[in-house]
N, CA, C and O atoms as CSV, one atom per row, in Angstrom:
chain,resi,resn,atom,element,x,y,z
A,1,UNK,N,N,0.845,-1.172,0.000
A,1,UNK,CA,C,0.000,0.000,0.000
A,1,UNK,C,C,0.890,1.235,0.000
A,1,UNK,O,O,1.725,1.403,0.888
A,2,UNK,N,N,0.716,2.080,-0.976
A,2,UNK,CA,C,1.555,3.272,-1.095
A,2,UNK,C,C,1.073,4.359,-0.146
A,2,UNK,O,O,-0.124,4.603,0.004
A,3,UNK,N,N,2.027,4.990,0.475
A,3,UNK,CA,C,1.711,6.126,1.334
A,3,UNK,C,C,1.529,7.356,0.466
A,3,UNK,O,O,2.080,7.439,-0.632
A,4,UNK,N,N,0.745,8.323,0.965
A,4,UNK,CA,C,0.667,9.556,0.197
A,4,UNK,C,C,1.976,10.323,0.361
A,4,UNK,O,O,2.777,10.009,1.242
A,5,UNK,N,N,2.187,11.307,-0.469
A,5,UNK,CA,C,3.471,12.005,-0.526
A,5,UNK,C,C,3.820,12.665,0.798
A,5,UNK,O,O,4.987,12.681,1.191
A,6,UNK,N,N,2.838,13.203,1.484
A,6,UNK,CA,C,3.120,13.901,2.746
A,6,UNK,C,C,3.575,12.919,3.826
A,6,UNK,O,O,4.533,13.196,4.547
A,7,UNK,N,N,2.896,11.774,3.945
A,7,UNK,CA,C,3.290,10.768,4.935
A,7,UNK,C,C,4.673,10.204,4.616
A,7,UNK,O,O,5.490,10.004,5.515
A,8,UNK,N,N,4.932,9.949,3.337
A,8,UNK,CA,C,6.230,9.415,2.937
A,8,UNK,C,C,7.333,10.434,3.188
A,8,UNK,O,O,8.431,10.066,3.606
A,9,UNK,N,N,7.057,11.696,2.940
A,9,UNK,CA,C,8.052,12.747,3.168
A,9,UNK,C,C,8.422,12.816,4.644
A,9,UNK,O,O,9.595,12.962,4.985
A,10,UNK,N,N,7.424,12.712,5.522
A,10,UNK,CA,C,7.713,12.727,6.963
A,10,UNK,C,C,8.492,11.487,7.376
A,10,UNK,O,O,9.415,11.577,8.185
A,11,UNK,N,N,8.130,10.332,6.829
A,11,UNK,CA,C,8.798,9.090,7.207
A,11,UNK,C,C,10.255,9.082,6.745
A,11,UNK,O,O,11.125,8.594,7.466
A,12,UNK,N,N,10.526,9.606,5.573
A,12,UNK,CA,C,11.882,9.607,5.022
A,12,UNK,C,C,12.652,10.886,5.334
A,12,UNK,O,O,13.840,10.992,5.030
A,13,UNK,N,N,11.978,11.845,5.934
A,13,UNK,CA,C,12.571,13.167,6.217
A,13,UNK,C,C,13.103,13.806,4.939
A,13,UNK,O,O,14.236,14.283,4.879
A,14,UNK,N,N,12.266,13.798,3.945
A,14,UNK,CA,C,12.581,14.418,2.657
A,14,UNK,C,C,11.517,15.459,2.352
A,14,UNK,O,O,10.409,15.398,2.885
A,15,UNK,N,N,11.854,16.413,1.492
A,15,UNK,CA,C,10.839,17.391,1.085
A,15,UNK,C,C,9.705,16.706,0.314
A,15,UNK,O,O,9.928,15.753,-0.432
A,16,UNK,N,N,8.495,17.214,0.512
A,16,UNK,CA,C,7.323,16.625,-0.137
A,16,UNK,C,C,7.473,16.641,-1.659
A,16,UNK,O,O,7.086,15.685,-2.331
A,17,UNK,N,N,8.035,17.725,-2.204
A,17,UNK,CA,C,8.220,17.827,-3.650
A,17,UNK,C,C,9.113,16.704,-4.191
A,17,UNK,O,O,8.852,16.149,-5.259
A,18,UNK,N,N,10.162,16.381,-3.442
A,18,UNK,CA,C,11.071,15.313,-3.865
A,18,UNK,C,C,10.357,13.959,-3.860
A,18,UNK,O,O,10.536,13.153,-4.773
A,19,UNK,N,N,9.557,13.720,-2.834
A,19,UNK,CA,C,8.815,12.458,-2.746
A,19,UNK,C,C,7.799,12.364,-3.883
A,19,UNK,O,O,7.643,11.301,-4.482
A,20,UNK,N,N,7.110,13.460,-4.185
A,20,UNK,CA,C,6.148,13.453,-5.288
A,20,UNK,C,C,6.846,13.180,-6.620
A,20,UNK,O,O,6.315,12.460,-7.466
A,21,UNK,N,N,8.032,13.755,-6.804
A,21,UNK,CA,C,8.784,13.522,-8.041
A,21,UNK,C,C,9.198,12.054,-8.147
A,21,UNK,O,O,9.113,11.457,-9.220
A,22,UNK,N,N,9.644,11.477,-7.032
A,22,UNK,CA,C,10.034,10.066,-7.038
A,22,UNK,C,C,8.840,9.159,-7.329
A,22,UNK,O,O,8.961,8.185,-8.072
A,23,UNK,N,N,7.689,9.483,-6.743
A,23,UNK,CA,C,6.487,8.688,-6.994
A,23,UNK,C,C,6.054,8.801,-8.456
A,23,UNK,O,O,5.642,7.814,-9.065
A,24,UNK,N,N,6.148,9.999,-9.011
A,24,UNK,CA,C,5.796,10.201,-10.415
A,24,UNK,C,C,6.740,9.420,-11.326
A,24,UNK,O,O,6.306,8.803,-12.299
A,25,UNK,N,N,8.033,9.450,-11.004
A,25,UNK,CA,C,9.007,8.683,-11.783
A,25,UNK,C,C,8.707,7.187,-11.713
A,25,UNK,O,O,8.827,6.478,-12.713
A,26,UNK,N,N,8.322,6.715,-10.544
A,26,UNK,CA,C,8.009,5.291,-10.380
A,26,UNK,C,C,6.801,4.894,-11.226
A,26,UNK,O,O,6.793,3.826,-11.838
A,27,UNK,N,N,5.792,5.743,-11.262
A,27,UNK,CA,C,4.602,5.461,-12.070
A,27,UNK,C,C,4.974,5.434,-13.554
A,27,UNK,O,O,4.549,4.542,-14.288
A,28,UNK,N,N,5.770,6.418,-13.992
A,28,UNK,CA,C,6.186,6.456,-15.400
A,28,UNK,C,C,7.016,5.228,-15.765
A,28,UNK,O,O,6.832,4.646,-16.834
A,29,UNK,N,N,7.925,4.838,-14.881
A,29,UNK,CA,C,8.744,3.649,-15.134
A,29,UNK,C,C,7.885,2.388,-15.215
A,29,UNK,O,O,8.157,1.500,-16.025
A,30,UNK,N,N,6.862,2.309,-14.387
A,30,UNK,CA,C,5.969,1.148,-14.416
A,30,UNK,C,C,5.204,1.084,-15.741
A,30,UNK,O,O,5.027,0.007,-16.309
A,31,UNK,N,N,4.759,2.228,-16.221
A,31,UNK,CA,C,4.042,2.267,-17.501
A,31,UNK,C,C,4.958,1.816,-18.635
A,31,UNK,O,O,4.563,1.016,-19.482
A,32,UNK,N,N,6.187,2.338,-18.641
A,32,UNK,CA,C,7.149,1.958,-19.679
A,32,UNK,C,C,7.434,0.456,-19.623
A,32,UNK,O,O,7.524,-0.200,-20.661
A,33,UNK,N,N,7.574,-0.082,-18.420
A,33,UNK,CA,C,7.837,-1.516,-18.272
A,33,UNK,C,C,6.670,-2.345,-18.800
A,33,UNK,O,O,6.883,-3.343,-19.488
A,34,UNK,N,N,5.448,-1.943,-18.486
A,34,UNK,CA,C,4.281,-2.693,-18.953
A,34,UNK,C,C,4.169,-2.642,-20.476
A,34,UNK,O,O,3.849,-3.650,-21.107
A,35,UNK,N,N,4.427,-1.493,-21.062
A,35,UNK,CA,C,4.395,-1.383,-22.524
A,35,UNK,C,C,5.475,-2.277,-23.132
A,35,UNK,O,O,5.233,-2.963,-24.125
A,36,UNK,N,N,6.657,-2.266,-22.537
A,36,UNK,CA,C,7.746,-3.115,-23.032
A,36,UNK,C,C,7.398,-4.589,-22.963
A,36,UNK,O,O,7.678,-5.336,-23.900
A,37,UNK,N,N,6.788,-5.020,-21.860
A,37,UNK,CA,C,6.377,-6.420,-21.743
A,37,UNK,C,C,5.309,-6.763,-22.780
A,37,UNK,O,O,5.306,-7.864,-23.333
A,38,UNK,N,N,4.405,-5.822,-23.043
A,38,UNK,CA,C,3.375,-6.051,-24.060
A,38,UNK,C,C,3.972,-6.207,-25.452
A,38,UNK,O,O,3.565,-7.087,-26.212
A,39,UNK,N,N,4.939,-5.353,-25.787
A,39,UNK,CA,C,5.602,-5.440,-27.091
A,39,UNK,C,C,6.373,-6.756,-27.203
A,39,UNK,O,O,6.346,-7.408,-28.247
A,40,UNK,N,N,7.052,-7.142,-26.135
A,40,UNK,CA,C,7.799,-8.406,-26.141
A,40,UNK,C,C,6.856,-9.598,-26.318
A,40,UNK,O,O,7.164,-10.527,-27.065
A,41,UNK,N,N,5.722,-9.576,-25.641
A,41,UNK,CA,C,4.757,-10.669,-25.769
A,41,UNK,C,C,4.202,-10.737,-27.191
A,41,UNK,O,O,4.040,-11.823,-27.748
A,42,UNK,N,N,3.914,-9.577,-27.773
A,42,UNK,CA,C,3.419,-9.560,-29.155
A,42,UNK,C,C,4.472,-10.112,-30.111
A,42,UNK,O,O,4.142,-10.847,-31.042
A,43,UNK,N,N,5.724,-9.764,-29.887
A,43,UNK,CA,C,6.805,-10.294,-30.721
A,43,UNK,C,C,6.947,-11.797,-30.579
A,43,UNK,O,O,7.174,-12.501,-31.563
A,44,UNK,N,N,6.815,-12.286,-29.361
A,44,UNK,CA,C,6.907,-13.725,-29.120
A,44,UNK,C,C,5.777,-14.471,-29.822
A,44,UNK,O,O,6.012,-15.495,-30.465
A,45,UNK,N,N,4.566,-13.968,-29.703
A,45,UNK,CA,C,3.416,-14.604,-30.354
A,45,UNK,C,C,3.597,-14.588,-31.871
A,45,UNK,O,O,3.334,-15.587,-32.541
A,46,UNK,N,N,4.044,-13.462,-32.406
A,46,UNK,CA,C,4.279,-13.370,-33.850
A,46,UNK,C,C,5.337,-14.370,-34.298
A,46,UNK,O,O,5.179,-15.027,-35.327
A,47,UNK,N,N,6.407,-14.485,-33.531
A,47,UNK,CA,C,7.465,-15.438,-33.866
A,47,UNK,C,C,6.979,-16.872,-33.864
A,47,UNK,O,O,7.324,-17.648,-34.755
A,48,UNK,N,N,6.180,-17.231,-32.869
A,48,UNK,CA,C,5.651,-18.602,-32.792
A,48,UNK,C,C,4.713,-18.875,-33.964
A,48,UNK,O,O,4.762,-19.948,-34.564
A,49,UNK,N,N,3.871,-17.918,-34.284
A,49,UNK,CA,C,2.950,-18.098,-35.419
A,49,UNK,C,C,3.736,-18.276,-36.714
A,49,UNK,O,O,3.446,-19.177,-37.501
A,50,UNK,N,N,4.730,-17.419,-36.934
A,50,UNK,CA,C,5.521,-17.522,-38.162
A,50,UNK,C,C,6.334,-18.807,-38.214
A,50,UNK,O,O,6.627,-19.314,-39.297
A,51,UNK,N,N,6.694,-19.328,-37.068
A,51,UNK,CA,C,7.445,-20.575,-37.018
A,51,UNK,C,C,6.604,-21.750,-37.520
A,51,UNK,O,O,7.126,-22.659,-38.166
A,52,UNK,N,N,5.318,-21.729,-37.226
A,52,UNK,CA,C,4.455,-22.851,-37.572
A,52,UNK,C,C,3.675,-22.665,-38.869
A,52,UNK,O,O,3.072,-23.619,-39.360
A,53,UNK,N,N,3.673,-21.483,-39.422
A,53,UNK,CA,C,2.977,-21.247,-40.688
A,53,UNK,C,C,3.919,-21.643,-41.815
A,53,UNK,O,O,5.061,-21.186,-41.870
A,54,UNK,N,N,3.434,-22.499,-42.717
A,54,UNK,CA,C,4.265,-22.992,-43.813
A,54,UNK,C,C,3.711,-22.481,-45.130
A,54,UNK,O,O,2.525,-22.641,-45.419
A,55,UNK,N,N,4.575,-21.866,-45.926
A,55,UNK,CA,C,4.164,-21.352,-47.232
A,55,UNK,C,C,4.246,-22.410,-48.321
A,55,UNK,O,O,3.884,-22.136,-49.466
A,56,UNK,N,N,4.701,-23.580,-48.006
A,56,UNK,CA,C,4.923,-24.608,-49.012
A,56,UNK,C,C,6.378,-24.568,-49.452
A,56,UNK,O,O,7.174,-23.780,-48.941
A,57,UNK,N,N,6.711,-25.421,-50.396
A,57,UNK,CA,C,8.110,-25.459,-50.833
A,57,UNK,C,C,8.503,-24.169,-51.541
A,57,UNK,O,O,7.702,-23.561,-52.251
A,58,UNK,N,N,9.744,-23.769,-51.333
A,58,UNK,CA,C,10.243,-22.575,-52.000
A,58,UNK,C,C,10.547,-22.916,-53.455
A,58,UNK,O,O,11.055,-23.999,-53.742
A,59,UNK,N,N,10.241,-22.003,-54.374
A,59,UNK,CA,C,10.545,-22.275,-55.781
A,59,UNK,C,C,12.060,-22.304,-55.991
A,59,UNK,O,O,12.822,-21.652,-55.277
A,60,UNK,N,N,12.467,-23.081,-56.996
A,60,UNK,CA,C,13.890,-23.132,-57.311
A,60,UNK,C,C,14.360,-21.746,-57.731
A,60,UNK,O,O,13.696,-21.045,-58.494
A,61,UNK,N,N,15.496,-21.385,-57.223
A,61,UNK,CA,C,16.057,-20.087,-57.570
A,61,UNK,C,C,16.567,-20.136,-59.005
A,61,UNK,O,O,17.112,-21.145,-59.451
A,62,UNK,N,N,16.385,-19.043,-59.708
A,62,UNK,CA,C,16.918,-18.964,-61.070
A,62,UNK,C,C,18.434,-19.006,-60.995
A,62,UNK,O,O,19.049,-18.336,-60.165
A,63,UNK,N,N,19.020,-19.794,-61.863
A,63,UNK,CA,C,20.469,-19.932,-61.844
A,63,UNK,C,C,21.054,-19.414,-63.144
A,63,UNK,O,O,20.505,-19.620,-64.227
A,64,UNK,N,N,22.164,-18.748,-63.008
A,64,UNK,CA,C,22.931,-18.297,-64.159
A,64,UNK,C,C,24.213,-19.111,-64.162
A,64,UNK,O,O,24.897,-19.222,-63.145
A,65,UNK,N,N,24.524,-19.673,-65.303
A,65,UNK,CA,C,25.735,-20.491,-65.393
A,65,UNK,C,C,26.584,-19.977,-66.550
A,65,UNK,O,O,26.147,-19.957,-67.701
A,66,UNK,N,N,27.786,-19.570,-66.227
A,66,UNK,CA,C,28.725,-19.097,-67.240
A,66,UNK,C,C,29.887,-20.077,-67.311
A,66,UNK,O,O,30.489,-20.421,-66.294
A,67,UNK,N,N,30.194,-20.522,-68.525
A,67,UNK,CA,C,31.283,-21.479,-68.713
A,67,UNK,C,C,32.286,-20.892,-69.705
A,67,UNK,O,O,31.936,-20.575,-70.842
A,68,UNK,N,N,33.518,-20.753,-69.269
A,68,UNK,CA,C,34.522,-20.253,-70.222
A,68,UNK,C,C,34.863,-21.334,-71.254
A,68,UNK,O,O,34.916,-22.519,-70.926
A,69,UNK,N,N,35.090,-20.919,-72.487
A,69,UNK,CA,C,35.474,-21.860,-73.546
A,69,UNK,C,C,36.782,-21.405,-74.178
A,69,UNK,O,O,37.063,-20.215,-74.316
A,70,UNK,N,N,37.542,-22.377,-74.542
A,70,UNK,CA,C,38.831,-22.109,-75.185
A,70,UNK,C,C,38.952,-23.040,-76.384
A,70,UNK,O,O,38.844,-24.258,-76.245
A,71,UNK,N,N,39.172,-22.480,-77.530
A,71,UNK,CA,C,39.285,-23.298,-78.740
A,71,UNK,C,C,40.344,-22.736,-79.673
A,71,UNK,O,O,40.960,-21.706,-79.399
A,72,UNK,N,N,40.540,-23.437,-80.783
A,72,UNK,CA,C,41.565,-22.977,-81.718
A,72,UNK,C,C,41.212,-21.637,-82.358
A,72,UNK,O,O,42.096,-20.912,-82.814
A,73,UNK,N,N,39.933,-21.310,-82.390
A,73,UNK,CA,C,39.522,-20.058,-83.027
A,73,UNK,C,C,39.390,-18.895,-82.063
A,73,UNK,O,O,39.143,-17.771,-82.500
A,74,UNK,N,N,39.544,-19.122,-80.784
A,74,UNK,CA,C,39.409,-18.007,-79.847
A,74,UNK,C,C,38.983,-18.438,-78.459
A,74,UNK,O,O,38.942,-19.620,-78.119
A,75,UNK,N,N,38.672,-17.429,-77.681
A,75,UNK,CA,C,38.259,-17.610,-76.289
A,75,UNK,C,C,36.856,-17.034,-76.165
A,75,UNK,O,O,36.551,-16.011,-76.777
A,76,UNK,N,N,36.013,-17.672,-75.390
A,76,UNK,CA,C,34.655,-17.168,-75.224
A,76,UNK,C,C,34.029,-17.622,-73.922
A,76,UNK,O,O,34.631,-18.329,-73.114
A,77,UNK,N,N,32.805,-17.189,-73.759
A,77,UNK,CA,C,32.028,-17.562,-72.576
A,77,UNK,C,C,30.661,-18.014,-73.058
A,77,UNK,O,O,30.016,-17.336,-73.859
A,78,UNK,N,N,30.224,-19.165,-72.565
A,78,UNK,CA,C,28.895,-19.671,-72.873
A,78,UNK,C,C,28.045,-19.478,-71.629
A,78,UNK,O,O,28.439,-19.867,-70.529
A,79,UNK,N,N,26.883,-18.877,-71.808
A,79,UNK,CA,C,26.013,-18.639,-70.664
A,79,UNK,C,C,24.702,-19.376,-70.788
A,79,UNK,O,O,24.149,-19.493,-71.881
A,80,UNK,N,N,24.205,-19.872,-69.677
A,80,UNK,CA,C,22.890,-20.524,-69.625
A,80,UNK,C,C,22.076,-19.855,-68.523
A,80,UNK,O,O,22.554,-19.630,-67.411
A,81,UNK,N,N,20.839,-19.548,-68.868
A,81,UNK,CA,C,19.971,-18.854,-67.909
A,81,UNK,C,C,18.767,-19.699,-67.588
A,81,UNK,O,O,17.917,-19.287,-66.798
């Protein structure tokens, strides 16, 4: 149970303004932490879904094949696409 700023200031012997600032910082940090956990959970769920979703076999990649040729009439390159 959180004490109000005035009670906490008396208990810690700190100025009320300082205690209010610390409490405000704690609330902001808690919000940031909760948002971070939510983003992490969404990323985890997305990763698991993508892990189990199958698009089927990947198509064969197009291949380029270049073969150098050497003959009595010259030098060349034969390409297959």
